[in-house]
C-alpha positions as a Markdown table, in Angstrom:
| # | Residue | x | y | z |
|---|---|---|---|---|
| 1 | Met | 44.4 | 39.1 | -76.7 |
| 2 | Gly | 40.7 | 39.9 | -77.3 |
| 3 | Thr | 38.0 | 37.6 | -75.4 |
| 4 | Pro | 36.1 | 35.7 | -78.1 |
| 5 | Ala | 32.5 | 35.5 | -78.1 |
| 6 | Pro | 31.1 | 32.8 | -75.8 |
| 7 | Gly | 31.1 | 29.4 | -77.7 |
| 8 | Ser | 32.4 | 31.1 | -80.8 |
| 9 | Thr | 35.8 | 28.8 | -80.9 |
| 10 | Arg | 36.2 | 25.3 | -81.4 |
| 11 | Arg | 39.5 | 23.5 | -80.4 |
| 12 | Leu | 40.9 | 20.0 | -80.6 |
| 13 | Val | 42.3 | 19.1 | -77.4 |
| 14 | Ala | 44.0 | 16.0 | -76.1 |
| 15 | Thr | 44.8 | 14.3 | -72.7 |
| 16 | Ala | 47.1 | 11.5 | -71.7 |
| 17 | Gln | 47.3 | 9.1 | -68.6 |
| 18 | Leu | 50.7 | 7.3 | -68.2 |
| 19 | Pro | 52.3 | 5.5 | -65.3 |
| 20 | Gly | 53.1 | 8.0 | -62.6 |
| 21 | Arg | 56.3 | 6.3 | -61.4 |
| 22 | Gly | 59.0 | 4.1 | -62.7 |
| 23 | Gly | 61.4 | 4.5 | -65.6 |
| 24 | Ala | 64.6 | 6.6 | -66.0 |
| 25 | Leu | 64.0 | 10.3 | -67.0 |
| 26 | Pro | 65.2 | 9.8 | -70.7 |
| 27 | Asp | 62.7 | 6.8 | -71.1 |
| 28 | Arg | 59.8 | 9.0 | -69.7 |
| 29 | Leu | 60.7 | 11.8 | -72.0 |
| 30 | Ala | 60.7 | 9.7 | -75.1 |
| 31 | Glu | 57.4 | 8.3 | -74.0 |
| 32 | Ala | 55.9 | 11.8 | -73.7 |
| 33 | Glu | 57.6 | 12.4 | -77.0 |
| 34 | Asp | 55.6 | 9.7 | -78.7 |
| 35 | Val | 52.2 | 10.8 | -77.2 |
| 36 | Val | 52.8 | 14.3 | -78.1 |
| 37 | Ala | 53.5 | 13.3 | -81.8 |
| 38 | Arg | 50.5 | 11.2 | -82.0 |
| 39 | Ala | 48.3 | 14.0 | -80.6 |
| 40 | Ala | 49.7 | 16.7 | -83.0 |
| 41 | Ala | 49.6 | 14.4 | -85.9 |
| 42 | Arg | 45.8 | 14.1 | -85.3 |
| 43 | Gly | 45.6 | 18.0 | -85.0 |
| 44 | Ala | 45.4 | 18.7 | -81.5 |
| 45 | Asp | 45.9 | 22.4 | -80.3 |
| 46 | Leu | 46.6 | 21.4 | -76.6 |
| 47 | Ile | 47.6 | 18.2 | -75.0 |
| 48 | Val | 47.7 | 17.6 | -71.0 |
| 49 | Leu | 50.3 | 15.2 | -69.4 |
| 50 | Pro | 50.2 | 14.2 | -65.7 |
| 51 | Glu | 51.4 | 15.9 | -62.8 |
| 52 | Gly | 54.8 | 15.0 | -61.9 |
| 53 | Tyr | 55.2 | 13.1 | -65.2 |
| 54 | Val | 58.9 | 14.3 | -65.1 |
| 55 | Pro | 60.7 | 12.6 | -63.5 |
| 56 | Gly | 57.9 | 10.5 | -62.1 |
| 57 | Tyr | 55.7 | 11.6 | -59.2 |
| 58 | Gln | 57.3 | 11.4 | -55.7 |
| 59 | Leu | 56.9 | 12.3 | -52.2 |
| 60 | Arg | 60.5 | 13.5 | -51.5 |
| 61 | Glu | 62.6 | 16.5 | -52.2 |
| 62 | Val | 64.1 | 16.6 | -55.6 |
| 63 | Asp | 67.0 | 18.6 | -57.4 |
| 64 | Glu | 66.8 | 20.9 | -60.2 |
| 65 | Val | 67.7 | 18.3 | -63.1 |
| 66 | Pro | 64.3 | 17.1 | -63.7 |
| 67 | Leu | 63.2 | 20.7 | -63.9 |
| 68 | Val | 65.8 | 22.1 | -66.3 |
| 69 | Glu | 65.4 | 18.6 | -68.6 |
| 70 | Gly | 61.7 | 18.9 | -68.8 |
| 71 | Arg | 61.6 | 22.4 | -69.5 |
| 72 | Arg | 64.2 | 21.7 | -72.3 |
| 73 | Trp | 62.2 | 19.1 | -73.9 |
| 74 | Leu | 58.9 | 21.0 | -73.4 |
| 75 | Gly | 59.9 | 23.9 | -75.2 |
| 76 | Glu | 61.8 | 22.0 | -78.0 |
| 77 | Ala | 58.6 | 19.6 | -78.4 |
| 78 | Ala | 56.3 | 22.3 | -78.6 |
| 79 | Arg | 58.0 | 24.1 | -81.4 |
| 80 | Arg | 58.9 | 20.9 | -83.0 |
| 81 | His | 55.1 | 19.6 | -83.1 |
| 82 | Arg | 53.2 | 22.9 | -83.4 |
| 83 | Val | 51.1 | 22.1 | -80.5 |
| 84 | His | 50.6 | 23.6 | -76.8 |
| 85 | Ile | 51.7 | 21.2 | -74.1 |
| 86 | Ala | 51.0 | 20.9 | -70.4 |
| 87 | Leu | 53.5 | 18.9 | -68.5 |
| 88 | Gly | 53.7 | 18.1 | -64.9 |
| 89 | Val | 57.2 | 18.6 | -63.3 |
| 90 | Met | 58.5 | 17.8 | -59.8 |
| 91 | Ser | 60.6 | 20.6 | -58.7 |
| 92 | Pro | 62.9 | 21.8 | -55.6 |
| 93 | Ser | 59.9 | 24.1 | -54.8 |
| 94 | Gly | 57.1 | 21.8 | -55.3 |
| 95 | Ser | 54.6 | 20.4 | -58.0 |
| 96 | Leu | 54.5 | 22.6 | -61.2 |
| 97 | Leu | 52.4 | 22.6 | -64.2 |
| 98 | Glu | 54.6 | 24.0 | -67.1 |
| 99 | Leu | 52.9 | 25.2 | -70.4 |
| 100 | Ala | 54.8 | 25.7 | -73.5 |
| 101 | Gly | 53.4 | 27.0 | -76.9 |
| 102 | Pro | 54.6 | 26.6 | -80.4 |
| 103 | Glu | 55.4 | 30.2 | -80.9 |
| 104 | Gly | 57.7 | 30.1 | -77.9 |
| 105 | Gly | 55.5 | 31.3 | -74.9 |
| 106 | Arg | 56.1 | 29.6 | -71.8 |
| 107 | Trp | 54.2 | 29.6 | -68.4 |
| 108 | Ser | 54.7 | 27.9 | -65.0 |
| 109 | Tyr | 52.2 | 27.2 | -62.5 |
| 110 | Arg | 53.0 | 25.9 | -58.7 |
| 111 | Lys | 50.4 | 23.9 | -57.1 |
| 112 | Arg | 48.7 | 26.2 | -54.4 |
| 113 | Phe | 47.0 | 23.6 | -52.5 |
| 114 | Pro | 49.7 | 20.8 | -51.8 |
| 115 | Thr | 48.1 | 17.3 | -50.6 |
| 116 | Phe | 48.5 | 16.3 | -47.0 |
| 117 | Arg | 51.5 | 14.3 | -47.7 |
| 118 | Glu | 53.1 | 16.9 | -50.0 |
| 119 | Ala | 52.6 | 19.8 | -47.7 |
| 120 | Arg | 55.4 | 18.1 | -45.4 |
| 121 | Tyr | 57.9 | 19.0 | -48.3 |
| 122 | Trp | 56.7 | 21.9 | -50.2 |
| 123 | Gly | 55.1 | 25.1 | -49.1 |
| 124 | Pro | 52.0 | 26.3 | -51.5 |
| 125 | Gly | 52.2 | 28.4 | -54.7 |
| 126 | Glu | 50.8 | 31.9 | -54.4 |
| 127 | Gln | 49.7 | 32.8 | -58.0 |
| 128 | Val | 46.8 | 32.0 | -60.2 |
| 129 | Val | 48.1 | 31.4 | -63.8 |
| 130 | Ile | 46.1 | 32.2 | -66.9 |
| 131 | Ala | 48.1 | 31.7 | -70.0 |
| 132 | Glu | 47.1 | 34.2 | -72.8 |
| 133 | Thr | 48.0 | 31.8 | -75.7 |
| 134 | Ser | 47.1 | 31.7 | -79.5 |
| 135 | Ile | 44.5 | 29.2 | -78.8 |
| 136 | Gly | 43.0 | 31.3 | -75.9 |
| 137 | Arg | 43.3 | 31.8 | -72.3 |
| 138 | Val | 44.3 | 28.5 | -70.5 |
| 139 | Gly | 43.9 | 28.3 | -66.8 |
| 140 | Leu | 46.4 | 26.0 | -65.1 |
| 141 | Val | 45.4 | 23.6 | -62.1 |
| 142 | Leu | 47.2 | 20.8 | -60.5 |
| 143 | Cys | 45.3 | 18.0 | -58.8 |
| 144 | Ala | 44.2 | 18.7 | -55.1 |
| 145 | Asp | 43.5 | 22.4 | -56.3 |
| 146 | Leu | 40.3 | 21.0 | -57.6 |
| 147 | Met | 38.7 | 20.8 | -54.2 |
| 148 | Gln | 39.4 | 24.5 | -53.3 |
| 149 | Gly | 36.9 | 27.4 | -54.3 |
| 150 | Ala | 40.0 | 29.7 | -54.2 |
| 151 | Thr | 41.1 | 27.8 | -57.2 |
| 152 | Trp | 38.2 | 28.3 | -59.5 |
| 153 | Arg | 36.9 | 31.7 | -58.5 |
| 154 | Pro | 39.6 | 33.6 | -60.1 |
| 155 | Leu | 39.0 | 31.7 | -63.5 |
| 156 | Ile | 35.3 | 32.3 | -63.7 |
| 157 | Gly | 34.4 | 33.8 | -67.0 |
| 158 | Arg | 38.1 | 34.4 | -67.6 |
| 159 | Val | 39.4 | 31.6 | -69.3 |
| 160 | Asp | 38.7 | 29.6 | -72.6 |
| 161 | Leu | 40.0 | 26.3 | -71.5 |
| 162 | Ile | 41.2 | 24.7 | -68.2 |
| 163 | Ala | 44.2 | 22.4 | -68.2 |
| 164 | Met | 44.2 | 20.3 | -65.2 |
| 165 | Ala | 47.0 | 17.5 | -64.3 |
| 166 | Ala | 46.7 | 15.3 | -61.5 |
| 167 | Ala | 48.5 | 12.5 | -59.8 |
| 168 | Trp | 45.2 | 11.4 | -58.0 |
| 169 | Pro | 45.2 | 8.0 | -56.2 |
| 170 | His | 42.5 | 5.7 | -55.0 |
| 171 | Tyr | 43.1 | 6.0 | -51.3 |
| 172 | Ser | 42.8 | 3.2 | -48.9 |
| 173 | Ala | 43.0 | 5.1 | -45.8 |
| 174 | Pro | 44.3 | 8.6 | -44.8 |
| 175 | Pro | 48.1 | 9.2 | -44.7 |
| 176 | Asp | 49.9 | 7.7 | -41.5 |
| 177 | His | 51.6 | 11.0 | -40.5 |
| 178 | Leu | 48.0 | 12.8 | -39.7 |
| 179 | Pro | 47.0 | 12.7 | -36.1 |
| 180 | Ala | 45.1 | 9.9 | -35.0 |
| 181 | Val | 41.8 | 11.8 | -34.3 |
| 182 | Val | 42.2 | 13.5 | -38.0 |
| 183 | Arg | 42.9 | 10.1 | -39.4 |
| 184 | Gln | 39.7 | 8.6 | -37.9 |
| 185 | Ala | 37.5 | 11.7 | -38.9 |
| 186 | Leu | 38.7 | 11.9 | -42.5 |
| 187 | Gly | 39.2 | 8.3 | -43.4 |
| 188 | Pro | 35.8 | 8.1 | -45.2 |
| 189 | Val | 36.4 | 11.3 | -47.0 |
| 190 | Phe | 39.9 | 10.1 | -48.2 |
| 191 | Ile | 38.3 | 6.8 | -49.4 |
| 192 | Ala | 35.4 | 8.7 | -51.1 |
| 193 | Ser | 37.9 | 11.4 | -52.8 |
| 194 | Asn | 38.3 | 9.8 | -56.1 |
| 195 | Pro | 34.5 | 9.5 | -56.8 |
| 196 | Tyr | 34.0 | 13.1 | -55.5 |
| 197 | Arg | 36.6 | 14.0 | -58.1 |
| 198 | Glu | 34.5 | 12.6 | -60.7 |
| 199 | Gln | 31.3 | 14.5 | -59.7 |
| 200 | Leu | 33.5 | 17.8 | -59.2 |
| 201 | Met | 35.1 | 18.0 | -62.6 |
| 202 | Pro | 31.9 | 18.5 | -64.8 |
| 203 | Gln | 30.5 | 21.0 | -62.2 |
| 204 | Val | 33.8 | 23.0 | -62.4 |
| 205 | Ala | 33.4 | 23.3 | -66.2 |
| 206 | Arg | 29.9 | 24.7 | -65.9 |
| 207 | Ala | 30.8 | 27.0 | -63.0 |
| 208 | Val | 33.8 | 28.2 | -64.8 |
| 209 | Gly | 32.2 | 28.3 | -68.1 |
| 210 | Ala | 35.1 | 26.6 | -69.8 |
| 211 | Pro | 36.2 | 23.1 | -71.2 |
| 212 | Leu | 38.2 | 21.1 | -68.7 |
| 213 | Val | 41.1 | 18.7 | -70.0 |
| 214 | Phe | 42.0 | 16.6 | -67.1 |
| 215 | Ser | 45.1 | 14.2 | -67.3 |
| 216 | Asn | 45.8 | 11.8 | -64.6 |
| 217 | Ala | 48.6 | 9.1 | -63.7 |
| 218 | Thr | 48.0 | 5.3 | -63.5 |
| 219 | Gly | 50.0 | 2.5 | -61.7 |
| 220 | Pro | 51.4 | 2.3 | -58.1 |
| 221 | Phe | 51.3 | 5.0 | -55.6 |
| 222 | Leu | 52.3 | 4.0 | -52.1 |
| 223 | Gly | 51.6 | 0.8 | -50.4 |
| 224 | Arg | 48.2 | -0.6 | -51.4 |
| 225 | Asp | 47.2 | 2.4 | -53.3 |
| 226 | His | 47.3 | 3.2 | -56.9 |
| 227 | Phe | 46.9 | 6.2 | -59.1 |
| 228 | Ala | 43.1 | 6.4 | -60.3 |
| 229 | Gly | 43.6 | 7.2 | -64.2 |
| 230 | Gly | 40.3 | 8.4 | -65.6 |
| 231 | Ala | 41.8 | 11.2 | -67.7 |
| 232 | Ala | 38.8 | 12.9 | -69.4 |
| 233 | Ile | 37.8 | 16.0 | -71.4 |
| 234 | Phe | 34.6 | 17.8 | -70.4 |
| 235 | Asp | 33.0 | 20.6 | -72.6 |
| 236 | Ala | 32.1 | 23.9 | -70.9 |
| 237 | Asp | 28.6 | 22.7 | -70.2 |
| 238 | Gly | 29.9 | 19.8 | -68.2 |
| 239 | Arg | 29.4 | 17.1 | -70.9 |
| 240 | Glu | 32.1 | 14.4 | -70.7 |
| 241 | Leu | 33.3 | 14.1 | -74.3 |
| 242 | Ala | 36.2 | 11.5 | -74.1 |
| 243 | Arg | 37.6 | 9.3 | -71.1 |
| 244 | Ala | 40.9 | 7.3 | -71.3 |
| 245 | Glu | 41.3 | 3.5 | -70.4 |
| 246 | Gly | 44.1 | 1.6 | -69.4 |
| 247 | Asp | 47.7 | 2.1 | -68.1 |
| 248 | Arg | 48.5 | 4.2 | -71.0 |
| 249 | Ala | 46.2 | 6.0 | -73.3 |
| 250 | Leu | 45.6 | 9.1 | -75.4 |
| 251 | Val | 42.1 | 10.5 | -76.2 |
| 252 | Leu | 41.1 | 13.6 | -78.1 |
| 253 | Ala | 37.9 | 15.8 | -78.4 |
| 254 | Glu | 36.8 | 19.0 | -80.1 |
| 255 | Val | 35.5 | 21.3 | -77.4 |
| 256 | Thr | 33.6 | 24.7 | -77.7 |
| 257 | Gly | 35.1 | 28.0 | -76.5 |
| 258 | Ala | 34.1 | 29.6 | -73.2 |
| 259 | Thr | 30.4 | 30.1 | -72.3 |
| 260 | Pro | 28.6 | 32.0 | -69.6 |
| 261 | Pro | 29.6 | 30.9 | -66.2 |
| 262 | Gly | 27.1 | 28.4 | -64.6 |
| 263 | Ala | 25.8 | 27.9 | -60.8 |
| 264 | Pro | 28.7 | 28.0 | -58.3 |
| 265 | Leu | 30.2 | 25.1 | -56.8 |
| 266 | Lys | 28.6 | 24.2 | -53.4 |
| 267 | His | 30.4 | 21.6 | -51.3 |
| 268 | Pro | 28.4 | 19.2 | -49.0 |
| 269 | Val | 29.3 | 20.0 | -45.4 |
| 270 | Gly | 31.7 | 17.0 | -44.8 |
| 271 | Trp | 33.6 | 18.1 | -47.7 |
| 272 | Arg | 33.7 | 21.8 | -46.5 |
| 273 | Thr | 35.3 | 20.5 | -43.1 |
| 274 | Phe | 37.9 | 18.4 | -45.3 |
| 275 | Asn | 38.8 | 21.5 | -47.5 |
| 276 | Ala | 39.3 | 23.5 | -44.4 |
| 277 | Leu | 41.8 | 21.2 | -43.1 |
| 278 | His | 43.4 | 20.9 | -46.5 |
| 279 | Arg | 43.8 | 24.5 | -46.4 |
| 280 | Trp | 45.4 | 24.3 | -43.0 |
| 281 | Ala | 47.6 | 21.5 | -43.8 |
| 282 | Ala | 48.8 | 23.1 | -47.4 |
| 283 | Ala | 49.9 | 26.2 | -45.4 |
| 284 | Gly | 52.6 | 24.0 | -43.8 |
| 285 | Arg | 50.9 | 23.1 | -40.6 |
| 286 | Phe | 52.1 | 19.7 | -40.8 |
| 287 | Arg | 55.7 | 20.1 | -41.8 |
| 288 | Tyr | 56.8 | 19.0 | -38.4 |
| 289 | Gly | 56.6 | 15.5 | -40.1 |
| 290 | Arg | 58.9 | 16.4 | -43.0 |
| 291 | Arg | 61.0 | 13.5 | -44.1 |
| 292 | Gly | 64.3 | 14.5 | -46.3 |
| 293 | Gly | 66.4 | 12.2 | -48.4 |
| 294 | Ser | 65.0 | 9.2 | -50.4 |
| 295 | Gly | 62.4 | 7.9 | -48.2 |
| 296 | Glu | 58.7 | 8.4 | -48.9 |
| 297 | Gly | 56.4 | 8.5 | -45.9 |
| 298 | Arg | 52.6 | 7.6 | -45.9 |
């Protein structure tokens, strides 16, 4: 499709924050159906649901059932409600963001930069995904991808919307499986990662030149940690237009279309070091600590 003039298109978009874990798959899909129906009834063009919402975010190997069932529901719901839906799904290959449109279009993005914990189970995705949809070009992003410039550079000036799903926690400490020297060095950075995400999201919207629709999970994560929530919508100039509150919430906002890209992102030195280690881990360097079965390691 052709590239619209900067700022020429306005879209109503929605984001949800929902419990990241717990509940049987049919119950989780029923809740997603309700949220999507409410967003569509208000005229939303796009709704984003959290990372790993199907079957619930988990740090373990999963079979194909959630992927098959999630994709089936996603396609049917997009057609039924005449809305684009971005849904986080856990799969045997890792964390996916699945997008479906009302006309039958389907796109799948695999997380390119798994977290330190996730990298014990799954390798990184390799493809940037820009979905050419009837509502414009939608860039697909998952959670920790936010930290890496390699996520955003391919999107600059090339997308009209960014759909970002996450299962981002409030960290109380780095993962236990990291070497002690790494845990000691990165402890303050892990604890500060959620506030830093809040700083980054409007900067990303400005740098890319596109509105950012961010969905996050809520509720217990691991141990003392919990998912951070904070689902929000940012316009292309970085202005926050809407923010969700509570364990279960749906918010909508009207966003402008793409605008000329702004200043490039520049991470502080400490975060550049963290991001370099993150890339190293995402490439599988910590897979020596991999755990299969039903156990979840910290």
